DODO-542843 format. One record per residue: x, y, z of N, C-alpha, C in turn; residue in one letter; residue number from 1. Coordinates in Angstrom, 2 decimals, padded with zeros to 5 digits. Example, Ala and Ser with C-alpha at 12.3 -4.5 7.8 and 13.67 -1.06 7.14 Angstrom:
2
+---------+---------+---------+---------+----------+---------+---------+---------+---------+---------+-----+
!  n_east ! n_north !    n_up ! ca_east ! ca_north !   ca_up !  c_east ! c_north !    c_up ! residuo ! num !
+---------+---------+---------+---------+----------+---------+---------+---------+---------+---------+-----+
!  013.19 ! -005.69 !  007.80 !  012.30 !  -004.50 !  007.80 !  013.20 ! -003.30 !  007.80 !       a !   1 !
!  012.85 ! -002.25 !  007.08 !  013.67 !  -001.06 !  007.14 !  012.90 !  000.03 !  007.87 !       s !   2 !
+---------+---------+---------+---------+----------+---------+---------+---------+---------+---------+-----+
//
This chain:
80
+---------+---------+---------+---------+----------+---------+---------+---------+---------+---------+-----+
!  n_east ! n_north !    n_up ! ca_east ! ca_north !   ca_up !  c_east ! c_north !    c_up ! residuo ! num !
+---------+---------+---------+---------+----------+---------+---------+---------+---------+---------+-----+
!  009.48 !  017.82 !  023.48 !  008.53 !   017.20 !  022.62 !  008.98 !  015.78 !  022.31 !       m !   1 !
!  007.98 !  014.92 !  022.17 !  008.27 !   013.49 !  021.89 !  007.88 !  013.16 !  020.47 !       t !   2 !
!  008.74 !  012.51 !  019.82 !  008.56 !   012.08 !  018.40 !  008.73 !  010.56 !  018.26 !       y !   3 !
!  008.03 !  009.99 !  017.23 !  008.22 !   008.62 !  016.81 !  008.56 !  008.56 !  015.36 !       i !   4 !
!  009.61 !  007.90 !  015.09 !  010.07 !   007.73 !  013.61 !  009.97 !  006.26 !  013.28 !       a !   5 !
!  009.30 !  005.97 !  012.07 !  009.26 !   004.56 !  011.63 !  010.07 !  004.37 !  010.39 !       t !   6 !
!  010.43 !  003.14 !  010.15 !  011.53 !   002.85 !  009.22 !  011.22 !  001.73 !  008.27 !       f !   7 !
!  011.80 !  001.68 !  007.15 !  011.73 !   000.59 !  006.14 !  012.43 ! -000.65 !  006.61 !       y !   8 !
!  013.50 ! -000.51 !  007.45 !  014.27 !  -001.68 !  007.96 !  014.77 ! -001.43 !  009.39 !       s !   9 !
!  015.01 ! -002.57 !  009.91 !  015.49 !  -002.49 !  011.40 !  016.84 ! -001.82 !  011.39 !       h !  10 !
!  017.72 ! -001.89 !  010.45 !  018.98 !  -001.29 !  010.39 !  018.77 !  000.20 !  010.33 !       f !  11 !
!  017.84 !  000.69 !  009.68 !  017.56 !   002.11 !  009.50 !  017.17 !  002.73 !  010.90 !       g !  12 !
!  016.34 !  001.97 !  011.72 !  015.89 !   002.38 !  013.01 !  017.14 !  002.41 !  013.96 !       a !  13 !
!  018.06 !  001.52 !  013.93 !  019.31 !   001.41 !  014.77 !  020.20 !  002.67 !  014.36 !       i !  14 !
!  020.33 !  002.89 !  013.07 !  021.14 !   004.03 !  012.66 !  020.55 !  005.35 !  013.13 !       r !  15 !
!  019.25 !  005.52 !  013.03 !  018.67 !   006.79 !  013.59 !  018.69 !  006.93 !  014.98 !       y !  16 !
!  018.57 !  005.84 !  015.76 !  018.72 !   005.88 !  017.25 !  020.16 !  006.44 !  017.60 !       q !  17 !
!  021.13 !  005.96 !  016.86 !  022.49 !   006.40 !  017.11 !  022.71 !  007.89 !  016.80 !       r !  18 !
!  022.02 !  008.33 !  015.75 !  022.02 !   009.77 !  015.40 !  021.40 !  010.57 !  016.48 !       l !  19 !
!  020.27 !  010.15 !  017.00 !  019.63 !   010.94 !  018.03 !  020.53 !  011.07 !  019.27 !       c !  20 !
!  021.14 !  009.94 !  019.68 !  021.95 !   009.93 !  020.83 !  023.20 !  010.82 !  020.65 !       k !  21 !
!  023.79 !  010.71 !  019.33 !  024.95 !   011.64 !  019.03 !  024.53 !  013.07 !  019.15 !       q !  22 !
!  023.32 !  013.40 !  018.87 !  022.80 !   014.85 !  019.00 !  022.41 !  015.22 !  020.53 !       e !  23 !
!  022.61 !  014.16 !  021.36 !  022.27 !   014.41 !  022.76 !  020.86 !  014.20 !  023.19 !       g !  24 !
!  020.09 !  013.47 !  022.36 !  018.64 !   013.32 !  022.72 !  018.51 !  011.87 !  023.29 !       y !  25 !
!  017.51 !  011.80 !  024.17 !  017.12 !   010.42 !  024.65 !  016.34 !  009.72 !  023.58 !       t !  26 !
!  016.78 !  008.47 !  023.31 !  016.06 !   007.68 !  022.10 !  016.04 !  006.20 !  022.47 !       a !  27 !
!  014.92 !  005.60 !  022.23 !  014.86 !   004.10 !  022.43 !  014.19 !  003.59 !  021.08 !       i !  28 !
!  014.64 !  002.31 !  020.81 !  013.92 !   001.56 !  019.83 !  012.85 !  000.79 !  020.55 !       t !  29 !
!  011.69 !  000.63 !  019.82 !  010.60 !  -000.11 !  020.45 !  009.62 ! -000.61 !  019.22 !       m !  30 !
!  008.74 ! -001.49 !  019.53 !  007.74 !  -001.85 !  018.48 !  006.93 ! -000.76 !  018.14 !       p !  31 !
!  006.47 ! -000.68 !  016.88 !  005.70 !   000.38 !  016.39 !  004.27 !  000.40 !  016.97 !       v !  32 !
!  003.80 !  001.45 !  017.53 !  002.35 !   001.42 !  017.91 !  001.39 !  001.03 !  016.96 !       p !  33 !
!  000.30 !  000.38 !  017.25 ! -000.65 !  -000.15 !  016.23 ! -001.21 !  000.91 !  015.41 !       r !  34 !
! -001.35 !  002.09 !  015.86 ! -001.98 !   003.22 !  015.15 ! -000.98 !  003.63 !  013.98 !       n !  35 !
!  000.16 !  003.29 !  013.97 !  001.17 !   003.66 !  012.92 !  001.60 !  002.46 !  012.24 !       l !  36 !
!  001.62 !  002.55 !  010.95 !  002.13 !   001.36 !  010.14 !  003.56 !  001.43 !  010.00 !       s !  37 !
!  004.24 !  000.33 !  009.77 !  005.64 !   000.33 !  009.51 !  006.05 ! -000.87 !  008.74 !       s !  38 !
!  007.04 ! -000.66 !  007.90 !  007.49 !  -001.87 !  007.05 !  008.31 ! -002.76 !  007.94 !       s !  39 !
!  009.08 ! -002.40 !  008.99 !  009.88 !  -003.29 !  009.70 !  009.40 ! -003.62 !  011.17 !       c !  40 !
!  008.49 ! -002.85 !  011.63 !  007.88 !  -003.09 !  012.91 !  008.69 ! -002.47 !  014.09 !       g !  41 !
!  009.79 ! -001.81 !  013.82 !  010.67 !  -001.25 !  014.82 !  010.52 !  000.36 !  014.57 !       t !  42 !
!  010.39 !  001.11 !  015.70 !  010.42 !   002.56 !  015.51 !  011.42 !  003.03 !  016.58 !       c !  43 !
!  011.77 !  004.34 !  016.52 !  012.46 !   005.06 !  017.45 !  011.68 !  006.20 !  018.06 !       v !  44 !
!  011.60 !  006.15 !  019.41 !  010.84 !   007.23 !  020.20 !  011.94 !  008.08 !  020.76 !       k !  45 !
!  011.84 !  009.33 !  020.59 !  012.93 !   010.21 !  021.08 !  012.34 !  011.61 !  021.47 !       y !  46 !
!  012.99 !  012.23 !  022.46 !  012.57 !   013.48 !  023.04 !  013.61 !  014.52 !  022.50 !       d !  47 !
!  013.15 !  015.58 !  021.85 !  013.95 !   016.62 !  021.23 !  013.12 !  017.93 !  021.17 !       a !  48 !
!  013.78 !  019.10 !  021.17 !  013.07 !   020.32 !  020.97 !  012.46 !  020.43 !  019.59 !       p !  49 !
!  012.92 !  019.75 !  018.58 !  012.41 !   019.85 !  017.27 !  012.69 !  018.51 !  016.56 !       e !  50 !
!  011.98 !  018.20 !  015.50 !  012.09 !   017.05 !  014.74 !  013.51 !  016.85 !  014.20 !       m !  51 !
!  014.10 !  015.70 !  014.39 !  015.47 !   015.42 !  013.83 !  015.34 !  014.87 !  012.40 !       l !  52 !
!  015.82 !  015.47 !  011.38 !  015.79 !   014.98 !  010.05 !  017.14 !  014.93 !  009.49 !       m !  53 !
!  017.47 !  013.75 !  009.02 !  018.83 !   013.52 !  008.37 !  018.61 !  013.30 !  006.88 !       d !  54 !
!  018.98 !  014.32 !  006.02 !  018.73 !   014.21 !  004.59 !  019.40 !  013.04 !  004.03 !       p !  55 !
!  020.38 !  012.44 !  004.64 !  021.14 !   011.32 !  004.07 !  020.49 !  010.03 !  004.55 !       n !  56 !
!  019.53 !  010.01 !  005.32 !  018.94 !   008.84 !  005.83 !  017.65 !  008.53 !  005.05 !       h !  57 !
!  017.79 !  007.50 !  004.20 !  016.70 !   007.20 !  003.18 !  015.78 !  006.10 !  003.72 !       d !  58 !
!  016.03 !  005.57 !  005.05 !  015.34 !   004.53 !  005.62 !  014.04 !  005.06 !  006.36 !       e !  59 !
!  013.89 !  006.35 !  006.49 !  012.83 !   006.83 !  007.36 !  011.46 !  006.79 !  006.55 !       i !  60 !
!  010.52 !  006.08 !  007.13 !  009.19 !   005.99 !  006.61 !  008.32 !  007.13 !  006.89 !       e !  61 !
!  008.27 !  007.47 !  008.20 !  007.53 !   008.70 !  008.58 !  008.04 !  009.14 !  010.00 !       q !  62 !
!  007.69 !  010.39 !  010.35 !  007.95 !   010.89 !  011.70 !  006.73 !  011.59 !  012.16 !       i !  63 !
!  006.34 !  011.23 !  013.39 !  005.15 !   011.82 !  014.03 !  005.48 !  012.50 !  015.28 !       v !  64 !
!  004.65 !  013.52 !  015.68 !  004.78 !   014.17 !  016.96 !  003.70 !  013.45 !  017.82 !       l !  65 !
!  004.18 !  013.11 !  019.05 !  003.22 !   012.42 !  020.00 !  002.44 !  013.58 !  020.73 !       v !  66 !
!  001.17 !  013.66 !  020.61 !  000.31 !   014.70 !  021.30 ! -000.59 !  014.04 !  022.30 !       t !  67 !
! -001.28 !  014.79 !  023.06 ! -002.40 !   014.29 !  023.93 ! -003.43 !  013.63 !  023.16 !       d !  68 !
! -003.77 !  014.06 !  021.97 ! -004.86 !   013.52 !  021.10 ! -004.39 !  012.33 !  020.30 !       e !  69 !
! -003.12 !  012.04 !  020.24 ! -002.58 !   010.96 !  019.47 ! -001.37 !  011.34 !  018.73 !       g !  70 !
! -001.37 !  011.23 !  017.43 ! -000.16 !   011.50 !  016.68 ! -000.32 !  012.49 !  015.59 !       y !  71 !
!  000.61 !  013.34 !  015.38 !  000.47 !   014.35 !  014.31 !  001.56 !  014.09 !  013.27 !       e !  72 !
!  001.37 !  013.68 !  012.12 !  002.31 !   013.28 !  011.16 !  003.03 !  014.55 !  010.67 !       q !  73 !
!  004.37 !  014.56 !  010.80 !  005.18 !   015.74 !  010.44 !  005.95 !  015.49 !  009.08 !       l !  74 !
!  006.35 !  014.18 !  008.77 !  007.05 !   013.77 !  007.65 !  006.56 !  012.42 !  007.18 !       f !  75 !
!  006.38 !  012.29 !  005.89 !  006.07 !   011.00 !  005.34 !  006.89 !  010.83 !  004.00 !       k !  76 !
!  007.60 !  009.75 !  003.89 !  008.47 !   009.58 !  002.76 !  007.65 !  009.58 !  001.45 !       a !  77 !
!  008.17 !  010.11 !  000.33 !  007.45 !   010.21 ! -000.94 !  007.09 !  008.86 ! -001.63 !       e !  78 !
!  008.01 !  007.91 ! -001.32 !  007.90 !   006.52 ! -001.92 !  007.03 !  005.65 ! -001.06 !       n !  79 !
!  006.35 !  006.11 ! -000.12 !  005.56 !   005.13 !  000.68 !  004.06 !  005.33 !  000.40 !       s !  80 !
+---------+---------+---------+---------+----------+---------+---------+---------+---------+---------+-----+
//
């Protein structure tokens, strides 16, 4: 499955990409697709069998699943 995570800061995106790679998942940073809003404009697109959630990572704005129909929001930060 392919996921896109958006962040409040570029630093948060870089940290999350490192986490994905440490877990053995393919992950790239890229500009946020226009359909998704983001505070920093950088997202991480990654392939994994399930959504990767780090409870200590407070920079995550949202995580969506990429589907044939578009995006399915799986997580949205409470403060956004």
